[in-house]
C-alpha positions in Angstrom: 18.0 -14.1 -1.9 15.0 -13.4 -4.7 11.6 -13.5 -5.2 9.1 -16.6 -5.5 8.1 -17.0 -9.2 4.4 -17.6 -9.6 2.2 -17.9 -12.7 0.7 -14.5 -12.5 -0.3 -13.6 -16.0 -4.1 -13.4 -15.1 -3.7 -11.3 -12.1 -1.9 -7.9 -11.3 0.9 -8.3 -8.5 1.5 -5.7 -6.0 4.9 -5.7 -3.9 3.8 -4.9 -0.4 5.5 -2.0 1.1 7.9 -2.5 -1.7 9.9 -5.4 -1.9 10.0 -6.1 1.9 10.8 -9.8 1.7 14.1 -8.8 0.4 14.8 -5.2 1.6 13.6 -3.5 4.6 9.9 -2.5 4.3 8.8 1.0 3.3 12.3 2.4 2.2 13.6 3.6 -1.0 15.9 0.4 -1.5 12.6 -1.8 -1.2 10.8 0.3 -3.7 13.6 0.5 -6.2 14.0 -3.5 -5.7 10.3 -3.8 -6.5 10.6 -1.3 -9.5 13.2 -3.3 -11.1 11.1 -6.4 -11.3 7.8 -7.3 -13.0 5.5 -5.8 -10.0 2.1 -4.0 -11.6 2.2 -1.8 -8.5 4.2 -1.0 -5.3 2.3 -0.4 -1.9 3.2 1.8 0.9 1.8 3.6 3.8 1.6 7.2 4.4 1.3 9.4 7.8 1.2 13.0 8.2 3.9 14.2 10.7 2.7 17.4 13.2 4.5 20.0 10.9 2.4 18.5 8.0 4.9 16.4 6.3 3.8 13.1 4.4 6.0 10.3 5.5 6.3 6.7 4.5 6.0 4.4 7.6 3.3 1.4 8.4 3.3 1.7 12.1 2.3 4.5 14.5 5.7 4.7 16.0 9.2 3.9 14.9 9.8 1.2 17.5 9.2 -1.9 15.4 11.1 -0.8 12.6 14.0 0.7 14.6 14.3 -3.1 16.7 13.3 -0.9 19.7 16.2 1.8 19.3 13.4 4.6 18.7 9.9 4.7 20.1 8.8 8.1 18.3 5.0 8.6 17.4 5.0 9.5 13.8 2.1 11.9 13.8 3.0 13.6 17.3 6.4 14.7 16.0 7.9 16.9 13.6 9.7 15.5 10.5 13.1 16.6 11.6 12.9 14.2 14.5 12.4 11.3 12.0 14.7 12.1 9.2 17.9 11.6 11.1 16.9 7.9 11.9 19.2 5.1 10.1 16.9 2.2 10.0 18.2 -1.4 10.6 18.7 -3.1 6.9 16.9 -6.4 6.2 20.0 -8.3 8.3 18.8 -6.0 11.5 22.0 -4.0 11.1 21.8 -0.4 11.0 24.9 0.3 8.6 23.3 1.6 5.5 22.8 5.4 5.3 20.3 5.2 2.7 17.9 3.0 4.7 15.6 5.8 6.2 12.2 6.7 6.5 11.3 8.3 3.2 8.9 11.2 2.1 6.2 10.4 -0.1 7.5 12.6 -3.0 10.6 10.0 -3.0 8.2 7.2 -3.3 6.1 8.6 -6.0 9.2 9.8 -8.0 10.6 5.9 -8.0 7.2 4.9 -9.2 7.0 7.3 -11.8 10.7 6.7 -13.1 10.0 2.9 -13.2 6.5 3.2 -14.8 4.8 1.4 -11.7 1.4 2.0 -10.2 1.6 3.5 -6.9 -0.6 1.7 -4.2 -0.9 4.3 -1.5 -2.4 3.2 1.8 -3.8 6.3 3.9 -2.8 5.4 7.6 -5.3 6.6 10.2 -8.0 9.1 9.5 -6.6 12.1 7.2 -8.4 15.5 8.0 -9.6 17.1 4.8 -6.9 19.7 4.7 -4.5 16.9 4.8 -5.9 14.9 2.3 -6.2 17.8 -0.2 -2.4 18.8 0.4 -1.5 15.3 -0.2 -3.4 15.1 -3.5 -1.9 18.5 -4.4 1.6 16.9 -3.7 0.8 13.9 -6.1 -0.6 16.0 -9.0 2.5 18.4 -8.7 4.4 15.3 -9.8 1.8 14.6 -12.5 1.3 11.0 -11.2 -2.1 11.3 -9.8 -3.8 9.0 -12.6 -1.2 6.4 -11.8 -2.2 5.9 -8.2 -4.4 3.4 -6.4 -5.8 4.7 -2.8 -6.3 2.2 -0.1 -7.4 2.8 3.6 -9.0 0.8 6.6 -10.8 4.2 7.1 -13.8 4.2 5.0 -14.3 8.0 5.2 -10.8 8.4 3.6 -11.9 6.1 0.8 -15.0 8.2 0.2 -13.5 11.6 0.6 -10.8 10.5 -2.0 -13.3 9.0 -4.6 -15.3 12.4 -4.2 -12.1 14.5 -4.9 -10.9 12.0 -7.6 -13.7 10.2 -8.9 -11.8 8.6 -12.0 -9.3 7.0 -9.4 -9.6 3.5 -8.4 -10.1 3.6 -4.5 -10.1 0.3 -2.3 -11.4 0.0 1.1 -9.3 -2.1 3.2 -10.6 -4.8 5.6 -10.3 -8.2 7.2 -13.9 -8.5 7.8 -16.1 -11.2 6.4 -18.0 -10.3 3.2 -21.8 -9.2 3.7 -24.5 -7.7 1.7 -24.0 -4.7 3.7 -20.4 -4.2 2.7 -21.1 -5.0 -0.8 -24.0 -2.2 -0.8 -21.8 0.2 0.7 -18.8 -0.3 -1.7 -21.4 0.0 -4.8 -22.9 3.2 -3.2 -19.6 4.9 -3.3 -18.0 3.2 -6.2 -15.2 1.6 -4.2 -13.2 -1.5 -4.8 -12.3 -4.1 -2.0 -8.7 -4.7 -0.7 -9.4 -7.6 1.5 -7.4 -10.4 3.8 -6.9 -13.4 1.5 -8.2 -15.9 3.8 -11.6 -14.2 3.6 -12.0 -15.0 0.0 -13.4 -18.0 -1.9 -14.7 -18.7 -5.2 -18.2 -17.9 -4.8 -17.8 -14.6 -3.0 -15.2 -13.3 -5.8 -17.8 -14.1 -8.1 -20.5 -11.9 -6.2 -18.1 -9.2 -5.7 -17.2 -9.1 -9.6 -21.2 -9.6 -10.5 -21.5 -6.4 -8.6 -18.6 -4.7 -10.5 -16.1 -4.9 -7.6 -12.9 -5.5 -8.2 -10.8 -7.5 -5.4 -7.4 -7.2 -4.2 -6.0 -9.5 -1.7 -3.5 -9.2 1.2 -1.0 -10.2 2.2 -0.2 -13.6 0.4 3.4 -14.9 0.2 2.4 -18.7 -0.1 2.8 -20.0 -3.8 -0.2 -22.3 -3.4 -2.4 -19.9 -1.9 -1.9 -17.6 -4.7 -2.5 -19.9 -7.1 -5.7 -20.7 -5.2 -6.4 -16.9 -5.5 -5.8 -16.8 -8.9 -8.3 -19.7 -9.7 -10.8 -17.6 -7.9 -10.1 -14.7 -10.5 -9.0 -12.1 -8.1 -8.0 -8.8 -9.7 -5.0 -8.5 -7.4 -2.4 -9.9 -5.2 -0.4 -8.1 -2.6 2.8 -9.9 -1.5 5.8 -9.4 0.3 7.9 -11.9 -2.0 5.7 -13.7 -4.7 6.3 -12.2 -8.2 
């Protein structure tokens, strides 16, 4: 199995949860698979556990990624409850001991080693002390300038931008584009990471005319990706396209 190749010279392609079309999402295997290909960036999701560890998982619980074997709320438990779980591989068989829930620093070290942009989605609302500790952890690895921060929580975006004004920060949404949205993005100097079906040639031009770069999620269809490229989007986030 391999990626689906597209003519992506005019757009930056981001591997969604690593190369999740081939490897189990948000695992070191998925990150390395993406890192060994031509992707501009590798996207992932971060939660904070009860004991303050930054862990890489999309959902609030482990139920889906463990195929129902464990139903553990990530943010209500300590990391030692999560670290022992062996996740099912992409074939749904839990027989690879390396397929686990990673820590933030493991993901970042892979991005740094392979010179990939880290696209880090902050899940849920992060309290200020958690946000500052997370940024300190990234700084310790010397990779802050190579991280794009994204979040559905607008306040997360605003707070990261205040702390790291030079970094790219994109608000995640699947809402329709409105003047109010554009005004808010401009006010806080944020980019937009939007569900690709909300985009058309006209609103991409409108966003660009306001200095807003456009990331589109999550497009796995070759024809749709070519249409997005024709609109002039800046990024495409995908599970399998390359």
